[in-house]
C-alpha positions as CSV (number, residue, x, y, z in Angstrom):
1,M,-0.1,0.2,-0.2
2,S,1.3,3.3,-1.1
3,R,2.0,6.3,1.5
4,R,-0.9,8.3,-0.1
5,N,-3.5,5.6,0.1
6,I,-2.6,4.7,4.0
7,R,-3.4,8.7,4.5
8,I,-6.5,8.2,2.8
9,A,-7.5,5.2,4.4
10,T,-7.0,6.4,8.0
11,L,-10.3,8.7,8.7
12,L,-8.6,10.6,11.6
13,I,-6.0,12.2,9.3
14,S,-8.4,12.6,6.7
15,A,-6.9,16.5,6.7
16,A,-3.5,15.1,5.2
17,S,-5.5,14.5,1.9
18,A,-6.5,18.0,1.4
19,G,-4.5,18.6,-1.4
20,L,-7.8,20.7,-3.1
21,L,-7.8,23.1,-0.2
22,G,-5.8,25.7,-2.2
23,S,-7.0,25.0,-5.2
24,C,-10.4,26.9,-5.0
25,Q,-10.1,29.6,-7.3
26,S,-13.0,31.7,-8.2
27,G,-14.0,32.0,-12.0
28,A,-15.5,34.0,-14.3
29,G,-19.4,34.6,-13.3
30,T,-21.6,36.3,-10.6
31,S,-21.9,35.4,-7.2
32,S,-24.8,32.9,-6.4
33,T,-26.6,34.2,-3.8
34,P,-30.2,32.8,-2.6
35,A,-33.1,35.2,-2.1
36,G,-32.8,36.1,2.0
37,S,-28.9,34.9,2.4
38,Q,-27.0,37.8,2.1
39,H,-24.5,36.2,4.0
40,L,-23.6,33.3,1.1
41,V,-21.4,34.1,-1.8
42,L,-20.4,31.3,-4.2
43,K,-18.9,31.7,-7.5
44,P,-17.8,29.4,-10.1
45,C,-14.7,27.8,-9.6
46,K,-12.0,25.0,-10.7
47,L,-10.8,22.1,-8.9
48,A,-8.0,19.8,-10.1
49,G,-9.1,17.0,-11.8
50,L,-12.7,17.5,-11.2
51,D,-15.2,18.4,-14.0
52,G,-18.5,19.6,-14.1
53,D,-20.1,22.6,-12.1
54,A,-18.5,23.5,-8.8
55,R,-18.9,26.5,-6.7
56,C,-16.6,27.6,-4.2
57,G,-17.3,30.7,-1.8
58,T,-18.2,31.5,1.9
59,Y,-21.2,31.9,4.5
60,E,-20.8,34.5,7.0
61,V,-21.8,33.6,10.8
62,F,-21.7,34.8,14.1
63,E,-18.8,33.4,16.1
64,N,-21.4,34.0,19.1
65,R,-24.5,32.7,17.8
66,A,-26.3,33.4,20.8
67,A,-25.4,37.3,20.8
68,K,-26.0,37.2,17.4
69,S,-23.3,40.0,17.5
70,G,-19.6,40.8,17.2
71,R,-16.9,39.0,15.5
72,T,-17.9,36.9,12.4
73,I,-16.6,33.6,10.7
74,K,-16.9,33.0,6.8
75,L,-17.3,29.6,6.6
76,K,-15.5,27.8,3.7
77,I,-17.9,25.8,1.0
78,V,-17.4,24.0,-1.6
79,V,-20.4,22.8,-3.4
80,L,-20.0,20.3,-6.5
81,K,-23.3,19.9,-8.5
82,A,-24.5,16.8,-9.9
83,L,-23.2,15.9,-13.3
84,N,-26.3,14.7,-14.7
85,G,-27.8,18.3,-14.5
86,V,-30.7,16.9,-12.5
87,A,-30.2,17.1,-9.2
88,A,-31.8,14.8,-6.4
89,P,-33.5,17.2,-4.1
90,D,-31.3,16.3,-0.9
91,A,-27.5,17.0,-1.2
92,I,-25.0,15.0,0.8
93,F,-23.3,17.0,3.4
94,P,-19.6,15.0,4.1
95,L,-18.7,15.8,8.1
96,A,-14.9,15.0,8.4
97,G,-12.8,13.2,11.1
98,G,-10.6,14.7,13.9
99,P,-12.0,16.9,15.3
100,G,-10.5,19.3,13.8
101,A,-10.0,18.3,9.9
102,P,-11.7,20.3,7.3
103,A,-15.0,18.9,5.4
104,T,-12.8,20.1,2.1
105,S,-10.5,17.9,2.9
106,M,-12.9,15.2,1.9
107,V,-13.2,16.8,-1.8
108,D,-10.6,14.2,-2.9
109,L,-13.2,11.4,-2.6
110,V,-15.0,12.2,-5.0
111,H,-12.1,10.8,-7.6
112,G,-12.8,7.9,-5.7
113,E,-15.4,5.4,-5.4
114,I,-17.7,6.5,-2.3
115,L,-18.4,10.2,-3.8
116,G,-17.8,9.7,-7.3
117,P,-21.1,7.4,-8.4
118,A,-22.9,9.4,-5.6
119,R,-22.0,12.8,-7.6
120,Q,-23.5,11.7,-10.6
121,D,-27.7,12.8,-9.4
122,H,-26.6,14.3,-6.1
123,D,-25.2,17.7,-5.3
124,I,-22.3,17.0,-2.7
125,V,-21.9,20.2,-0.4
126,F,-18.4,20.7,1.6
127,V,-18.6,23.0,4.7
128,D,-15.4,23.6,6.7
129,Q,-16.5,23.4,10.3
130,R,-16.0,26.7,12.3
131,G,-12.2,26.8,13.3
132,T,-11.0,24.1,10.6
133,G,-9.7,24.6,7.0
134,G,-10.4,27.6,5.7
135,S,-13.4,28.7,8.3
136,N,-11.0,30.9,10.6
137,P,-8.5,27.9,11.0
138,L,-7.1,27.4,14.5
139,L,-3.9,25.8,13.8
140,C,-1.0,25.8,16.0
141,D,1.7,23.3,16.8
142,V,1.3,21.1,20.0
143,G,4.6,19.0,19.0
144,D,3.1,17.7,15.5
145,D,6.2,18.9,13.4
146,P,8.2,16.0,12.8
147,R,11.6,18.0,11.9
148,D,11.5,19.1,15.3
149,L,12.7,15.5,16.7
150,A,13.0,16.1,20.5
151,V,9.9,17.7,20.5
152,F,7.6,15.3,17.9
153,F,9.1,12.2,20.0
154,G,9.2,13.7,23.5
155,D,6.3,13.2,25.6
156,I,2.9,14.0,24.0
157,L,0.8,17.0,24.4
158,P,3.4,19.0,26.2
159,I,2.1,21.5,28.4
160,D,4.1,24.9,27.5
161,K,3.0,23.9,24.0
162,V,-0.7,23.8,25.0
163,Q,-0.2,27.3,26.4
164,A,1.3,28.7,23.9
165,C,-1.2,27.4,21.4
166,R,-4.0,28.8,23.6
167,D,-2.6,32.0,24.0
168,K,-2.0,32.7,20.1
169,L,-5.3,31.6,19.3
170,Q,-7.3,33.8,21.6
171,G,-6.4,36.9,20.0
172,I,-8.5,35.4,16.9
173,A,-11.1,33.4,18.7
174,D,-13.3,32.7,21.7
175,L,-12.1,29.4,21.9
176,R,-15.1,28.2,24.0
177,L,-17.7,28.9,21.0
178,Y,-16.1,26.0,18.3
179,T,-18.1,23.3,19.9
180,T,-20.0,20.6,18.1
181,P,-23.1,21.8,18.9
182,I,-22.3,25.3,17.7
183,A,-20.7,24.1,14.6
184,M,-24.0,21.9,13.4
185,D,-26.4,25.0,14.1
186,D,-24.0,26.5,11.4
187,L,-24.2,23.6,9.2
188,D,-28.0,23.7,9.3
189,E,-27.8,27.8,8.3
190,V,-25.9,27.0,5.7
191,R,-28.1,24.3,4.6
192,L,-31.2,26.5,4.6
193,A,-28.8,29.5,2.8
194,L,-28.1,27.0,0.0
195,G,-32.4,26.3,-0.6
196,Y,-32.3,22.3,0.4
197,D,-35.2,21.2,2.3
198,K,-33.3,17.8,3.6
199,I,-29.7,16.6,3.5
200,D,-27.8,13.4,3.9
201,L,-25.0,13.2,5.4
202,L,-22.1,11.1,5.6
203,G,-20.2,10.8,8.6
204,V,-16.5,9.9,9.1
205,S,-14.9,9.1,12.4
206,Y,-15.6,12.4,14.6
207,G,-17.6,13.5,11.5
208,T,-20.0,10.6,12.9
209,I,-20.4,12.4,16.3
210,A,-21.3,15.5,14.4
211,A,-23.9,13.6,12.5
212,Q,-25.5,12.2,15.3
213,V,-25.5,16.1,17.2
214,Y,-26.8,17.1,14.0
215,L,-30.0,14.9,13.8
216,R,-30.4,15.8,17.8
217,Q,-30.6,19.1,16.9
218,H,-32.5,19.0,12.9
219,A,-33.9,15.7,12.5
220,E,-36.2,17.3,10.2
221,H,-33.7,18.2,7.7
222,A,-31.9,15.0,7.6
223,R,-33.1,12.5,5.0
224,S,-30.3,10.1,5.9
225,A,-27.1,9.5,8.0
226,F,-24.0,7.0,6.5
227,L,-21.6,6.8,9.4
228,V,-18.3,5.0,9.0
229,G,-16.0,4.8,11.8
230,V,-18.4,5.3,14.3
231,A,-18.3,7.0,17.8
232,T,-21.0,8.1,19.4
233,P,-21.3,11.8,22.0
234,N,-20.6,9.4,25.2
235,I,-17.1,8.0,24.3
236,K,-15.5,11.1,26.6
237,Q,-12.5,11.4,23.8
238,P,-9.4,10.5,24.8
239,L,-11.0,7.8,27.1
240,L,-11.8,5.6,24.4
241,F,-8.4,5.3,22.8
242,P,-6.5,2.8,25.2
243,R,-9.2,0.1,25.1
244,S,-9.9,0.3,21.2
245,A,-6.5,0.1,20.6
246,Q,-5.7,-2.8,22.6
247,H,-8.5,-4.6,21.1
248,A,-7.3,-4.2,17.9
249,M,-3.9,-5.0,18.7
250,D,-5.3,-8.1,20.4
251,M,-7.1,-8.9,16.6
252,L,-3.5,-8.4,15.2
253,Y,-1.9,-10.9,17.1
254,T,-4.7,-13.2,16.8
255,D,-4.7,-12.9,12.6
256,C,-0.8,-12.8,12.5
257,A,-0.7,-16.3,14.5
258,R,-2.9,-17.5,11.5
259,D,-1.6,-16.3,8.7
260,P,1.1,-18.6,7.9
261,V,3.8,-16.1,6.6
262,C,3.1,-14.1,9.3
263,H,3.1,-16.6,12.6
264,K,6.7,-17.8,10.6
265,T,8.0,-14.4,10.1
266,F,7.3,-13.1,13.8
267,P,6.4,-16.0,16.0
268,D,6.9,-14.0,19.3
269,L,5.2,-10.8,18.5
270,E,3.0,-10.0,21.4
271,K,6.4,-11.0,23.7
272,E,8.7,-8.7,21.2
273,F,6.1,-6.0,21.8
274,E,6.2,-6.7,25.6
275,A,10.0,-6.6,25.7
276,V,10.3,-3.1,23.9
277,L,7.5,-1.3,25.9
278,N,9.4,-2.7,29.0
279,R,13.0,-0.5,27.8
280,F,10.7,2.4,28.8
281,D,10.2,1.3,32.5
282,N,13.3,3.6,33.5
283,G,12.3,6.6,31.3
284,P,12.7,7.8,27.8
285,L,15.1,5.7,25.6
286,T,17.8,7.5,23.6
287,I,17.2,6.3,20.0
288,K,19.4,7.0,16.9
289,F,16.9,8.6,14.3
290,I,17.5,10.3,11.2
291,D,17.3,14.0,11.0
292,P,14.8,14.7,8.6
293,V,16.3,18.1,8.0
294,T,20.2,17.0,8.1
295,G,19.7,13.8,6.6
296,K,22.2,12.7,9.7
297,K,22.2,10.4,12.7
298,T,21.5,11.7,16.0
299,D,20.5,10.7,19.0
300,V,16.6,11.4,19.9
301,K,15.1,10.9,23.8
302,V,11.8,9.0,23.1
303,A,8.7,9.2,25.6
304,R,6.9,6.0,26.3
305,S,3.7,8.2,25.3
306,S,5.2,9.2,22.2
307,F,6.0,5.6,21.1
308,V,2.7,3.9,22.2
309,E,0.8,6.5,20.8
310,R,2.8,6.6,17.5
311,I,2.0,2.9,17.4
312,R,-1.8,3.4,18.2
313,L,-2.3,5.5,15.3
314,A,-0.7,2.5,13.1
315,M,-3.5,0.9,14.4
316,Y,-6.4,2.7,12.6
317,S,-6.1,1.3,9.7
318,T,-5.8,-2.7,8.1
319,G,-3.6,-0.8,5.6
320,S,-1.0,0.4,8.1
321,Q,-2.0,-2.4,10.4
322,A,-0.2,-4.6,7.5
323,F,3.2,-2.7,8.8
324,V,3.1,-2.9,12.3
325,P,4.2,-6.5,12.9
326,L,7.4,-5.4,10.9
327,I,7.6,-2.5,12.8
328,I,7.6,-3.9,16.0
329,H,10.0,-6.6,15.2
330,R,12.5,-4.1,13.9
331,A,12.4,-2.3,17.3
332,Y,13.2,-5.5,19.2
333,I,16.2,-5.7,17.6
334,H,17.0,-2.1,18.0
335,D,16.3,-0.8,14.4
336,Y,14.0,2.2,15.3
337,L,14.0,3.5,11.8
338,P,11.0,1.9,10.3
339,F,9.2,3.4,13.4
340,E,10.5,6.7,12.9
341,K,9.3,6.5,9.6
342,A,5.6,5.2,10.1
343,A,5.4,7.8,13.1
344,M,6.3,11.1,10.4
345,I,3.8,9.5,7.9
346,L,0.8,8.8,10.4
347,S,1.1,11.8,12.5
348,P,-2.1,14.2,12.0
349,G,0.4,16.9,11.0
350,A,-0.6,20.8,10.9
351,D,-3.7,20.5,8.8
352,V,-5.8,19.5,11.6
353,S,-6.7,22.4,13.5
354,R,-5.5,21.9,17.5
355,G,-7.8,24.7,18.5
356,V,-10.8,22.7,17.7
357,Y,-9.8,19.6,18.6
358,F,-9.0,21.2,22.5
359,T,-11.9,22.6,22.4
360,I,-14.3,19.8,21.5
361,T,-12.6,17.0,23.4
362,C,-11.9,19.4,26.5
363,S,-15.4,20.5,26.8
364,E,-17.5,17.3,25.2
365,G,-15.3,14.6,26.2
366,V,-12.6,15.0,29.3
367,R,-15.0,17.3,31.7
368,F,-17.5,14.1,31.7
369,I,-14.3,11.5,32.7
370,S,-14.3,10.2,36.1
371,D,-11.0,9.0,38.4
372,S,-12.6,5.4,37.8
373,D,-13.4,5.6,34.0
374,V,-9.4,6.1,33.7
375,V,-9.1,3.4,36.0
376,N,-11.4,1.0,34.2
377,E,-10.8,1.8,30.6
378,T,-6.9,2.1,30.6
379,R,-6.3,-1.5,32.8
380,G,-4.7,-3.9,30.9
381,T,-3.9,-2.2,27.8
382,Y,-0.3,-1.1,26.2
383,V,-1.3,2.7,25.7
384,G,-2.2,2.7,29.5
385,P,-3.7,5.8,31.5
386,E,-0.9,8.1,30.2
387,R,-2.7,9.0,27.2
388,V,-5.7,10.0,28.9
389,T,-3.8,11.9,32.1
390,R,-1.9,14.0,29.8
391,H,-4.9,15.2,27.8
392,I,-6.5,15.7,31.0
393,K,-4.1,18.2,32.2
394,A,-3.5,19.9,28.6
395,C,-7.6,20.5,29.2
396,Q,-6.8,22.5,32.5
397,E,-5.2,25.1,30.4
398,W,-8.0,25.1,28.0
399,P,-11.4,27.4,27.8
400,K,-14.5,25.1,28.0
401,G,-17.3,25.3,25.7
402,E,-21.1,25.6,27.5
403,I,-22.2,21.6,26.9
404,A,-25.3,20.3,28.4
405,P,-24.9,17.6,31.1
406,D,-27.1,15.0,29.0
407,Y,-25.1,15.5,25.9
408,I,-23.8,12.2,26.5
409,E,-26.8,10.5,26.4
410,P,-27.6,8.3,23.4
411,V,-28.8,10.3,20.5
412,K,-32.6,8.8,19.7
413,S,-34.0,9.4,16.1
414,D,-36.1,8.0,13.4
415,V,-33.9,8.9,10.8
416,P,-32.5,6.4,8.5
417,V,-29.1,5.7,10.0
418,L,-26.7,3.1,8.2
419,M,-23.6,2.8,10.4
420,I,-20.4,0.9,9.1
421,S,-18.0,-0.4,12.1
422,G,-14.6,-2.3,11.3
423,E,-14.2,-5.0,14.1
424,V,-10.1,-4.2,13.6
425,D,-11.3,-0.8,14.0
426,G,-7.9,0.8,16.2
427,S,-10.0,4.0,17.1
428,S,-13.9,3.6,17.4
429,P,-14.4,-0.6,17.0
430,A,-17.8,-1.9,16.8
431,W,-18.9,-1.8,20.1
432,F,-19.8,1.7,20.1
433,G,-22.1,1.3,16.7
434,E,-23.6,-1.4,18.8
435,S,-24.6,1.1,22.0
436,A,-25.8,3.9,19.3
437,V,-27.7,1.8,17.1
438,K,-30.2,0.5,19.5
439,F,-31.9,4.2,19.9
440,L,-32.5,4.7,16.3
441,S,-35.4,3.1,15.0
442,N,-34.5,3.4,11.7
443,G,-31.2,2.3,12.5
444,R,-28.7,-0.4,11.2
445,Q,-25.3,-1.7,11.9
446,I,-23.0,-3.6,9.5
447,K,-20.0,-4.7,11.5
448,I,-17.2,-5.8,9.2
449,R,-14.6,-8.2,10.6
450,Y,-11.4,-7.0,8.5
451,L,-12.2,-3.8,8.3
452,G,-10.6,-0.6,9.7
453,H,-11.0,3.2,10.9
454,Q,-11.1,3.4,6.8
455,I,-13.7,4.2,4.1
456,E,-12.4,3.7,0.6
457,E,-13.6,0.4,-0.1
458,P,-15.5,-0.4,-3.3
459,C,-18.3,-2.7,-0.8
460,I,-18.9,0.3,1.5
461,S,-19.2,2.4,-2.1
462,D,-21.7,0.2,-3.4
463,I,-23.7,-0.1,0.3
464,F,-23.5,3.7,0.5
465,K,-24.7,4.2,-3.3
466,S,-27.4,1.9,-2.7
467,F,-28.5,3.4,0.8
468,V,-28.9,6.9,-0.6
469,A,-30.7,5.8,-3.5
470,S,-33.1,4.4,-1.3
471,G,-33.0,6.1,1.8
472,S,-33.2,3.3,3.5
473,S,-31.1,1.2,5.7
474,K,-33.1,-2.0,5.7
475,A,-33.1,-2.4,2.0
476,V,-29.5,-2.3,1.7
477,N,-27.5,-5.9,0.9
478,G,-24.7,-6.0,2.8
479,A,-23.6,-9.2,1.7
480,C,-20.3,-7.7,-0.1
481,A,-18.9,-6.9,3.3
482,E,-18.1,-10.7,3.9
483,G,-15.7,-10.5,1.0
484,I,-13.5,-7.7,2.6
485,V,-10.0,-9.2,3.7
486,R,-7.2,-8.1,5.5
487,P,-4.4,-7.0,3.4
488,P,-1.1,-9.4,3.6
489,F,1.1,-8.6,6.3
490,A,4.6,-7.2,5.2
491,I,7.5,-8.8,5.9
492,E,10.0,-6.7,4.2
493,L,9.9,-2.7,4.2
494,P,8.8,-0.7,1.6
495,P,10.7,1.8,-0.2
496,W,8.4,4.4,1.6
497,L,9.1,3.1,4.6
498,R,12.9,3.4,4.6
499,L,15.1,6.0,6.1
500,H,18.8,6.3,4.8
């Protein structure tokens, strides 16, 4: 699998495929502003590699929606009109992952199987959530730059970096006002301004939470919701990470043991991983890495929290999981260069809005985490409690938005909802969808044994196409899911995973 395909497949890192973000250029023509929508400005535009009618522009909202005064945000919008010229009345609104990835990063999916066919008879509308992409982006570096090896591989979420991020962004935003419920009110206002009565939601990763919040607040304007990599408002992010990562790793051990080639090449995989982790018992390890700037070998102190976080990110999709046994084995024999390269490739990077990430996770997740939650949800996991506790400490430095106490209650709706859950998903395994679908009277969950946190599978595209056409989760034939298999485990390093 190529580096590009791995990045597209990993939904959390969907912003990494945002090559079209900067290619939206206004063409000739007048603005397209429906009557009564003085804040909407759209113009014809050209997008790299895409045919048909496209409109790019903005929709202006108040940062403080309740006050209806003060600072405003111009939400970036890309509208891809239906190719056949006769669009269905329901447009498709993709919602990106993160939290913090811009929806316009998903324009790339129109080149693929999931949104390409749907565009034949549906408009597709990408709206960058407030604080992301082109919508007053709240960008900062909290140790995300791999060129700074000491910080990148030091302890995750360093408090000084979080404080500096907060101080920088408070000059351009009231950070309390970038929560999911407020963003979903933005989205519904854009829907109204564009003239769509009902819309189809396509949520991936965090976007599945956003879609459920939209259903809670604006169900009357949702025709359907298709959710991939399902999480729920009660996940208390980052509390979900340790057990989800351990579940995916346990399934990896099982599948490697059953695979003749993987088992022969890595017969002691679990013991080797445990041995590598034990090396951190006395503190950070000093490891020889290759500086990406100078190309020279250099000693870098690697913190345990950073090491397990990079492995955890590699466990998201089956494409990246295919290399995890090899990465672990090479680390076991004290060759950490494959780990270094994979860590750089799979890092969320600077395209993800850290401001939005902290506001949402601190306001909607961390505030609901109890001490007993930390103990119960991290016990027996390789990630351990530190991923959660360091996030909690970071949130002590971050302004919180107002969130209702019942926010983490299940979302109840009779809107048709189809959930796709991968059983080897290292971020949001099937049990999150199982807990949510019980409260959706027209909901259905399709569990796929060898699917990770990813979307670009022909089967998923076929299911999505059928679901959008019928508007019914019950009418979809999901039998193709049985044909999805885990990619072969790698036993040699591909060129993109080598450092010299």
